[in-house]
matplotlib code that plots the C-alpha trace (Angstrom):
import matplotlib.pyplot as plt

x = [48.7, 45.0, 43.9, 41.7, 44.5, 46.1, 43.5, 43.3, 47.0, 46.5, 43.8, 45.9, 48.9, 46.7, 45.1, 48.6, 49.7, 46.5, 47.3, 50.9, 49.8, 47.3, 49.8, 52.2, 49.9, 50.6, 49.0, 46.5, 48.2, 46.5, 46.9, 46.1, 45.4, 46.9, 49.8, 50.0, 47.7, 49.1, 46.7, 47.3, 45.6, 46.0, 44.7, 41.6, 40.0, 37.8, 38.7, 40.6, 38.3, 38.3, 40.4, 39.6, 41.6, 40.7, 42.3, 42.3, 43.1, 44.7, 42.2, 39.0, 36.5, 37.6, 36.6, 38.8, 39.1, 40.5, 42.6, 44.8, 48.2, 50.2, 51.3, 48.2, 46.5, 43.3, 42.9, 42.9, 40.0, 38.8, 35.7, 34.1, 36.3, 35.4, 33.6, 34.7, 37.2, 37.8, 37.7, 37.2, 37.9, 37.1, 39.9, 39.6, 41.7, 40.2, 43.5, 41.3, 43.5, 46.5, 49.6, 51.7, 53.7, 54.1, 52.1, 52.1, 50.0, 49.0, 45.7, 46.3, 43.9, 44.1, 42.7, 42.2, 44.4, 46.6, 50.1, 51.2, 48.3, 48.8, 49.7, 49.0, 51.4, 48.9, 51.0, 49.2, 50.8, 49.4, 50.4, 50.2, 46.7, 46.2, 46.9, 43.8, 43.3, 42.3, 40.7, 40.8, 37.2, 34.6, 32.7, 33.9, 32.0, 32.9, 31.3, 32.6, 31.8, 31.8, 35.5, 36.7, 38.4, 38.5, 40.3, 40.4, 42.4, 42.0, 44.6, 45.3, 46.8, 47.8, 47.4, 50.7, 51.9, 52.6, 49.0, 48.9, 45.7, 43.9, 41.6, 39.2, 36.7, 33.3, 32.2, 33.9, 34.2, 36.0, 39.4, 41.8, 45.6, 47.7, 45.4, 47.9, 50.3, 51.4, 50.8, 53.6, 53.6, 54.4, 53.8, 50.4, 49.4, 47.8, 45.1, 44.1, 40.2, 39.8, 36.2, 36.2, 32.7, 33.8, 31.3, 28.4, 25.8, 24.8, 21.7, 20.1, 20.9, 24.5, 26.2, 27.2, 30.2, 32.3, 36.0, 36.6, 39.7, 40.7, 42.9, 45.2, 46.0, 43.8, 40.6, 37.4, 35.4, 38.2, 38.9, 36.8, 36.2, 34.2, 34.7, 31.0, 31.4, 29.3, 29.7, 27.6, 27.9, 26.6, 26.2, 28.3, 27.6, 27.4, 28.8, 27.7, 30.6, 28.2, 25.0, 24.2, 22.4, 23.1, 19.9, 16.7, 14.0, 11.3, 8.5, 10.8, 8.8, 10.2, 14.0, 16.0, 19.5, 22.6, 24.3, 27.8, 29.7, 30.7, 28.9, 26.0, 24.1, 20.9, 19.0, 20.3, 17.6, 18.0, 15.7, 15.2, 15.4, 11.8, 10.0, 8.4, 8.8, 11.8, 12.8, 12.5, 15.8, 17.7, 21.5, 23.6, 26.9, 28.2, 29.5, 26.3, 22.9, 19.8, 16.8, 13.5, 12.8, 9.1, 7.6, 5.9, 9.1, 10.4, 7.9, 9.5, 13.2, 14.8, 17.9, 16.9, 18.8, 19.7, 20.5, 21.5, 20.4, 21.4, 19.7, 21.3, 24.1, 25.0, 22.5, 22.3, 25.0, 25.8, 23.3, 24.1, 22.4, 19.9, 19.2, 15.5, 16.4, 14.1, 16.9, 19.1, 21.7, 25.0, 24.0, 27.5, 31.2, 33.2, 36.6, 35.8, 38.1, 36.9, 33.5, 35.1, 34.7, 33.9, 37.0, 38.7, 42.1, 43.5, 43.6, 41.4, 39.1, 35.7, 32.1, 29.3, 25.8, 22.4, 19.0, 18.8, 22.0, 23.5, 22.0, 19.9, 22.0, 25.7, 29.1, 32.4, 35.1, 36.9, 40.2, 41.6, 45.3, 46.4, 43.8, 40.4, 37.7, 35.8, 32.8, 30.6, 27.7, 26.3, 27.2, 30.0, 31.2, 33.0, 34.6, 35.4, 34.9, 37.4, 36.6, 36.6, 38.0, 34.9, 35.8, 32.0, 28.2, 25.1, 21.8, 22.5, 26.1, 29.3, 32.7, 35.6, 38.8, 39.4, 41.3, 44.6, 43.9, 41.6, 42.4, 41.9, 39.0, 35.3, 32.3, 34.0, 31.3, 30.4, 28.1, 26.9, 25.5, 23.1, 22.1, 19.5, 19.5, 22.2, 22.9, 24.7, 26.2, 29.8, 32.6, 35.7, 38.9, 42.0, 45.6, 45.2, 42.1, 43.6, 41.4, 42.8, 41.0, 39.4, 38.9, 34.9, 35.0, 33.2, 36.4, 36.4, 37.9, 40.2, 42.4, 42.8, 46.5, 48.9, 51.6, 54.6, 57.0, 60.6, 61.3, 58.8, 58.4, 54.4, 51.9, 48.7, 45.5, 46.5, 43.8, 43.3, 43.6, 46.9, 48.9, 51.9, 54.9, 57.1, 59.7, 57.7, 56.4, 53.0, 51.2, 48.3, 46.4, 45.1, 43.8, 43.6, 47.5, 47.2, 49.0, 52.7, 53.4, 54.2, 57.2, 54.2, 52.7, 49.5, 48.4, 44.9, 43.4, 46.4, 47.1, 50.4, 52.6, 55.1, 57.7, 57.2, 60.8, 61.6, 57.8, 57.5, 57.2, 55.2, 58.0, 57.9, 57.0, 53.8, 53.6, 52.3, 51.8, 50.8, 50.1, 51.0, 54.4, 56.0, 56.6, 59.8, 58.3, 60.2, 57.6, 54.7, 53.8, 51.4, 50.2, 51.7, 48.6, 46.2, 44.9, 47.0, 45.6, 45.6, 48.4, 50.4, 52.5, 54.8, 55.6, 57.9, 55.7, 57.9, 59.3, 57.4, 54.0, 51.0, 50.0, 46.8, 43.8, 43.0, 45.7, 45.4, 47.0, 47.1, 48.2, 49.3, 49.9, 51.7, 49.4, 46.0, 45.3, 43.0, 40.3, 40.3, 38.9, 41.4, 43.0, 45.3, 46.4, 50.2, 51.7, 54.6]
y = [34.0, 34.7, 36.8, 34.0, 31.7, 34.3, 34.3, 30.2, 30.2, 32.8, 30.7, 27.7, 29.4, 30.7, 27.1, 25.9, 28.5, 27.9, 24.3, 24.5, 27.2, 24.8, 21.6, 23.8, 24.4, 22.7, 20.1, 20.9, 20.4, 19.3, 20.4, 18.4, 19.8, 18.5, 16.9, 13.7, 12.0, 10.4, 8.2, 6.5, 3.6, 1.6, -1.7, -2.3, 1.4, 3.1, 3.3, 6.6, 9.4, 10.1, 12.6, 14.9, 15.9, 19.0, 18.7, 21.7, 21.7, 24.5, 24.6, 23.1, 20.5, 17.3, 13.5, 12.0, 8.8, 7.7, 4.4, 2.8, 2.3, -0.1, -3.5, -5.0, -1.8, -3.0, -1.4, 2.1, 3.5, 7.2, 8.2, 8.9, 7.3, 9.3, 12.7, 16.0, 18.3, 19.8, 17.1, 16.4, 12.9, 11.4, 9.2, 6.7, 3.5, 0.3, -1.2, -4.2, -7.4, -5.5, -6.2, -3.6, -1.4, 1.5, 1.0, 3.1, 3.5, 6.2, 7.6, 8.2, 10.8, 11.0, 13.1, 11.8, 14.0, 14.8, 13.8, 10.8, 10.1, 12.6, 10.3, 11.3, 9.4, 7.8, 6.6, 4.4, 3.6, 0.6, 0.9, -2.2, -2.1, -0.2, -2.6, -4.0, -4.4, -7.7, -8.0, -11.9, -11.5, -8.8, -10.0, -10.6, -12.0, -11.3, -12.9, -11.6, -10.4, -6.7, -5.7, -8.3, -7.2, -9.8, -9.6, -11.2, -10.7, -10.2, -9.6, -7.1, -8.2, -6.5, -8.1, -6.3, -3.0, -1.3, 0.1, 2.6, 2.3, 3.8, 2.0, 3.1, 1.3, 2.8, 2.8, 3.7, 0.0, -1.2, -0.5, -1.8, -1.8, -0.8, 2.3, 3.2, 1.3, 0.0, -3.6, -4.7, -7.5, -10.7, -8.9, -8.8, -6.8, -8.0, -5.9, -6.6, -6.1, -5.2, -5.2, -4.0, -4.0, -2.1, 0.5, -2.0, -3.0, -6.6, -7.2, -10.1, -8.5, -7.9, -4.6, -4.1, -1.6, -2.0, -1.5, 0.7, 0.7, 3.3, 2.3, 4.7, 4.2, 1.6, 1.3, 3.7, 0.1, -1.0, 2.3, 1.6, -1.5, -2.2, -5.2, -5.6, -6.5, -8.1, -8.3, -9.9, -9.2, -11.6, -11.1, -12.8, -13.2, -10.3, -9.5, -7.6, -6.0, -4.0, -2.8, 0.7, 0.3, -2.6, -3.4, -1.3, -1.7, -3.7, -1.5, 0.8, 2.3, 1.6, 1.9, 2.4, 0.5, 1.3, -1.6, -1.7, -4.4, -5.4, -6.5, -4.3, -3.6, -1.6, -4.9, -6.0, -6.3, -6.7, -9.4, -10.6, -14.1, -15.9, -12.9, -13.4, -9.7, -8.0, -4.6, -1.5, -1.1, 1.9, 1.2, 4.1, 2.8, -0.9, -1.0, 0.7, 0.3, 1.2, -0.6, -0.2, -2.8, -2.3, -2.3, -5.0, -7.0, -5.4, -6.1, -8.7, -9.4, -11.4, -11.6, -10.7, -12.3, -9.5, -11.1, -9.2, -10.7, -10.6, -12.2, -15.4, -16.4, -14.4, -15.3, -14.3, -13.5, -15.0, -13.5, -10.6, -10.3, -7.5, -7.2, -6.7, -5.9, -5.5, -3.2, -0.6, -1.5, 0.1, 0.5, 1.3, 1.7, 4.1, 6.0, 9.4, 11.1, 9.2, 8.1, 5.0, 1.2, -1.4, -2.6, -0.5, -1.1, -0.7, 2.5, 4.0, 6.9, 5.8, 6.7, 4.3, 5.3, 4.2, 5.3, 5.6, 4.2, 6.7, 9.3, 12.3, 14.9, 15.2, 14.9, 15.2, 13.1, 12.8, 12.6, 11.0, 10.8, 11.3, 8.9, 9.1, 7.6, 4.6, 6.1, 8.7, 8.9, 5.8, 4.9, 2.3, 0.7, -2.4, -3.6, -7.3, -7.4, -4.4, -1.1, 1.8, 5.2, 7.8, 10.8, 11.9, 10.8, 11.7, 10.1, 8.6, 8.9, 8.0, 8.6, 6.3, 4.9, 1.2, -0.2, -1.6, -4.9, -6.0, -8.7, -9.0, -10.6, -10.6, -10.0, -8.6, -7.7, -4.2, -3.5, -0.3, -0.2, 2.8, 2.8, -0.4, -0.4, -2.4, -1.6, -4.3, -4.5, -6.0, -4.9, -6.4, -5.5, -5.3, -4.3, -0.5, 1.3, 5.1, 7.9, 11.3, 14.4, 16.9, 20.7, 20.7, 17.2, 15.2, 13.1, 14.7, 17.8, 20.3, 18.1, 19.6, 20.7, 23.3, 25.0, 25.6, 28.9, 27.7, 31.5, 32.2, 28.8, 29.8, 27.7, 28.6, 26.9, 25.3, 26.2, 27.6, 31.3, 30.2, 27.3, 25.5, 26.1, 23.0, 22.5, 23.6, 21.5, 20.7, 19.0, 16.4, 14.3, 11.1, 7.8, 4.3, 3.8, 0.8, -0.4, 1.3, 2.6, -1.1, 0.3, 1.8, -0.6, 1.4, 2.8, 3.0, 6.3, 7.5, 11.3, 11.8, 14.0, 16.3, 14.5, 11.7, 11.4, 9.8, 10.1, 6.6, 7.0, 4.6, 2.1, 1.6, 5.1, 5.4, 6.1, 10.0, 10.5, 14.5, 15.4, 12.1, 12.4, 10.7, 12.8, 12.8, 12.8, 14.3, 13.1, 10.1, 10.0, 11.0, 14.4, 16.1, 16.5, 14.6, 11.0, 8.3, 7.2, 10.5, 10.9, 13.7, 13.7, 16.3, 16.4, 18.0, 18.8, 17.1, 18.3, 16.4, 17.4, 18.6, 22.6, 23.9, 24.5, 21.1, 18.6, 14.9, 14.0, 10.2, 8.2, 4.0, 2.4, -1.4, -1.3, -0.2, 3.1, 5.9, 7.5, 9.3, 12.9, 14.6, 17.5, 20.3, 23.5, 23.5, 26.8, 25.9]
z = [-108.1, -107.9, -105.2, -103.7, -103.8, -101.7, -99.4, -99.0, -98.4, -95.7, -94.0, -94.0, -92.6, -89.3, -89.0, -88.8, -86.1, -84.2, -83.9, -83.1, -80.0, -78.7, -79.0, -77.0, -74.1, -70.8, -69.2, -66.4, -62.7, -59.7, -56.2, -53.3, -49.8, -47.5, -49.5, -47.5, -44.5, -41.2, -39.5, -36.1, -34.0, -31.1, -31.2, -29.3, -29.6, -32.0, -35.7, -36.5, -37.9, -41.7, -43.1, -46.0, -49.2, -51.4, -55.0, -56.9, -60.8, -62.9, -65.4, -66.8, -64.7, -66.2, -64.6, -62.4, -61.1, -57.6, -56.6, -54.1, -55.0, -52.3, -51.3, -49.4, -48.9, -48.6, -45.1, -47.0, -48.9, -50.3, -51.9, -53.7, -56.6, -59.6, -60.3, -61.7, -60.7, -58.3, -55.7, -52.1, -51.2, -47.7, -46.7, -44.2, -42.8, -41.4, -39.5, -37.9, -37.7, -38.6, -36.4, -34.6, -37.2, -39.9, -42.9, -46.3, -49.5, -52.0, -52.9, -56.9, -58.6, -62.3, -64.8, -68.7, -70.8, -67.9, -66.8, -64.5, -62.0, -58.7, -56.0, -51.9, -49.6, -46.5, -43.6, -40.8, -37.1, -35.6, -31.7, -28.9, -27.3, -23.7, -20.9, -19.2, -15.4, -14.1, -10.6, -9.3, -7.8, -7.8, -4.5, -0.8, 2.2, 5.7, 9.0, 12.0, 15.4, 17.0, 17.7, 15.8, 12.2, 9.5, 6.2, 2.5, -0.2, -4.2, -6.6, -9.5, -12.4, -16.1, -19.7, -20.6, -20.2, -16.4, -14.5, -12.0, -9.6, -6.7, -4.1, -1.5, 0.6, 0.6, 4.4, 7.5, 8.4, 5.3, 4.4, 1.5, 1.7, -0.4, -1.7, -4.4, -6.3, -9.7, -11.3, -13.4, -16.0, -14.1, -11.2, -9.3, -6.4, -3.4, -2.1, 1.6, 2.0, 6.0, 7.5, 11.1, 13.0, 16.0, 15.1, 14.3, 15.8, 15.1, 12.7, 10.7, 7.5, 6.3, 5.8, 2.1, 0.8, -1.9, -3.0, -5.9, -8.0, -10.5, -13.1, -15.3, -18.9, -19.3, -21.8, -20.6, -20.2, -17.9, -16.1, -12.9, -11.1, -8.0, -5.4, -3.8, 0.0, 2.6, 6.4, 8.4, 12.2, 14.9, 18.5, 21.2, 24.7, 26.7, 30.3, 33.3, 35.4, 37.8, 38.4, 40.1, 42.4, 43.9, 45.5, 47.0, 50.1, 50.2, 48.8, 46.3, 43.5, 39.8, 40.0, 37.0, 37.2, 35.4, 34.0, 33.2, 31.3, 27.7, 24.3, 24.4, 21.2, 20.2, 20.3, 23.7, 26.6, 30.7, 31.9, 35.7, 35.8, 36.1, 34.2, 31.5, 30.1, 29.7, 31.6, 29.8, 28.5, 26.9, 25.3, 25.8, 24.7, 23.8, 27.7, 29.8, 29.7, 31.6, 32.7, 34.7, 37.5, 38.4, 41.8, 41.1, 41.6, 44.6, 47.2, 48.9, 50.1, 47.5, 45.0, 41.9, 39.1, 36.4, 33.3, 29.9, 26.7, 22.9, 20.4, 18.7, 18.4, 21.5, 24.1, 28.0, 30.5, 33.6, 36.4, 38.6, 42.0, 42.8, 46.4, 47.6, 51.4, 54.4, 55.8, 54.4, 51.9, 50.4, 46.9, 45.7, 46.9, 44.9, 44.7, 46.4, 43.7, 40.6, 41.5, 40.0, 40.7, 41.2, 43.0, 46.1, 47.6, 51.3, 52.6, 49.8, 50.7, 49.4, 49.4, 50.3, 49.0, 50.1, 51.3, 54.9, 55.6, 57.9, 60.4, 59.5, 60.9, 58.9, 60.7, 59.7, 60.8, 64.9, 65.2, 68.2, 69.3, 65.7, 64.2, 62.7, 64.8, 63.7, 65.6, 64.9, 67.0, 66.8, 63.7, 62.6, 59.4, 58.8, 55.7, 55.3, 59.2, 59.9, 61.6, 59.1, 59.5, 59.1, 57.1, 57.0, 57.3, 56.2, 56.0, 52.3, 52.0, 54.3, 53.5, 54.8, 54.8, 53.4, 56.9, 55.2, 57.5, 54.9, 52.6, 48.5, 47.2, 45.6, 47.0, 50.4, 53.1, 54.4, 57.2, 58.5, 61.9, 62.4, 66.1, 65.7, 62.0, 60.0, 56.7, 54.4, 50.8, 49.4, 47.3, 45.5, 47.2, 44.7, 45.2, 44.0, 42.4, 41.8, 41.3, 40.4, 42.3, 40.1, 40.9, 41.0, 42.9, 39.7, 38.7, 35.8, 33.9, 35.4, 37.9, 41.5, 40.7, 42.0, 40.5, 42.0, 41.6, 42.2, 42.7, 45.1, 46.6, 46.4, 45.1, 43.0, 41.4, 37.7, 35.3, 31.8, 33.3, 35.3, 33.2, 34.0, 31.8, 30.2, 32.7, 35.8, 38.7, 39.8, 42.6, 42.2, 44.6, 44.4, 46.6, 45.7, 45.4, 47.9, 51.0, 50.0, 53.7, 55.3, 57.3, 59.3, 61.9, 62.7, 59.7, 59.2, 60.0, 60.7, 60.3, 59.0, 61.8, 60.5, 62.5, 60.5, 58.9, 56.1, 54.5, 52.6, 48.9, 46.6, 45.1, 42.1, 41.2, 39.2, 35.7, 35.0, 31.4, 30.8, 27.1, 25.7, 27.6, 30.4, 33.5, 36.2, 39.7, 42.5, 44.8, 45.6, 49.2, 51.7, 52.6, 56.1, 58.2, 56.1, 56.5, 55.3, 51.9, 50.5, 47.8, 46.7, 43.6, 42.6, 38.9, 36.1, 33.0, 30.3, 27.3, 25.0, 26.4, 24.4, 25.2, 25.7, 28.5, 28.7, 28.5, 29.7, 32.6, 33.6, 36.2, 36.5, 39.5, 38.5, 35.8, 37.0, 35.7, 37.1, 35.6, 32.4, 31.7, 34.0, 32.6, 33.5, 31.7, 30.0, 28.5, 25.8]

ax = plt.figure().add_subplot(projection="3d")
ax.plot(x, y, z, "-o")
ax.set_aspect("equal")
plt.show()
């Protein structure tokens, strides 16, 4: 064979070998990251975020195409749908209108000259929507008067699953119940909204607030809901219980009176009937006001009809008389222990106040044959026509005992004769009007109380530096308990003798509370050597009492309570 032919043969063989090598090389491979995708969506929420698939190829940069494989897989998209390798695909799902369930499909990537398409599995889980909370009413309107709570209800219901909630009013006068709860399908929850106007002054415009309801496990837009609340507070008719002082003499200057009663508001005024101008009024509380009666109304003897007036619809109170007298008058009659009133009781020690009702020189009580005298110098005091034992007299203040012979009723007469001058007044007489003595005589604060030491039989003054202990016996003093010693024929002004046996006791016993717990009483009767009508009570500090330097103590006789604000010191 010629040399040229041999060369051609070799070249032909090499070409065949090269072709065989090329034919034997494997097809390029595709590698996705991640190898599969999972989506989840709750009906009613935002669509799931797109996810990315990175696809690498083992060799070259061939073109590719993308397709979606699956039955009814229109909810799945992958972009871009073609390009050159390597690929970065953005895969999205749009599950809108799909029912609850699990859906599967695949993203298929095809490379020309490659093997079968690369299928990347995609899973979509569609879950039930979040429940929504429905409130039956988003507004509530109330109309009431001070001190009269009013309520309305709203209902909470759920669209599907259970919903936990909290509810709260946005003002001190607005409460809601229950404050927490769970609403279940088919079992709505009733919220009671209560408006209490006790602390509010009536006004033309309504008070506004809201009830805020916060739900858990609901769509964000449904999480917080509010019920707007409007409360209209109307006035009611006021009432006058007492006026202090009850009167003055002709020619007195501008006089400030204290009016006690009920249903007083910031808009309440005090007037004198027949006067075109309301008095200068200062409202101190819902039950106390002060007003200034000008001197121009005090120039002649008269009974001024004082009226308390509220804006409509409240109107005016019944009138209460204020006496302008040509002679001295008794301006007030109060319990000597509590300075309370207006009623007084038989046997009670009371103080009468007024201008120039007694002598210029003070005098103490006089005891004659075991009884307090009803005359001191040229001064006598009659209550309901009965002579009263005189404990103390001075120009503007007289302390007496209410005679046991008086009768109960309203507007009983008081007459003080001071030589040629007679001062008059009136007072209500009731069965009991107890007052507890305080250590400083003010009728408030630390009681005039003694600790009793059962070992030494000694007494010591109760106070912060010397408290009583739980189980100890203490002694307190009162007046105004009423006529309890009816077995003694001559009671008025009696100085209780040591020979009196047995000593009479109040029956039934009064109720004494110490620190919120009822006390056991060992004695509730007169004080030997003192005027009948001064009452001593021996009591045991109860186990359930609160402890501290100022523990409240109260007394009640047949349902009539002594003043509040009296305290004792109690140590555990």
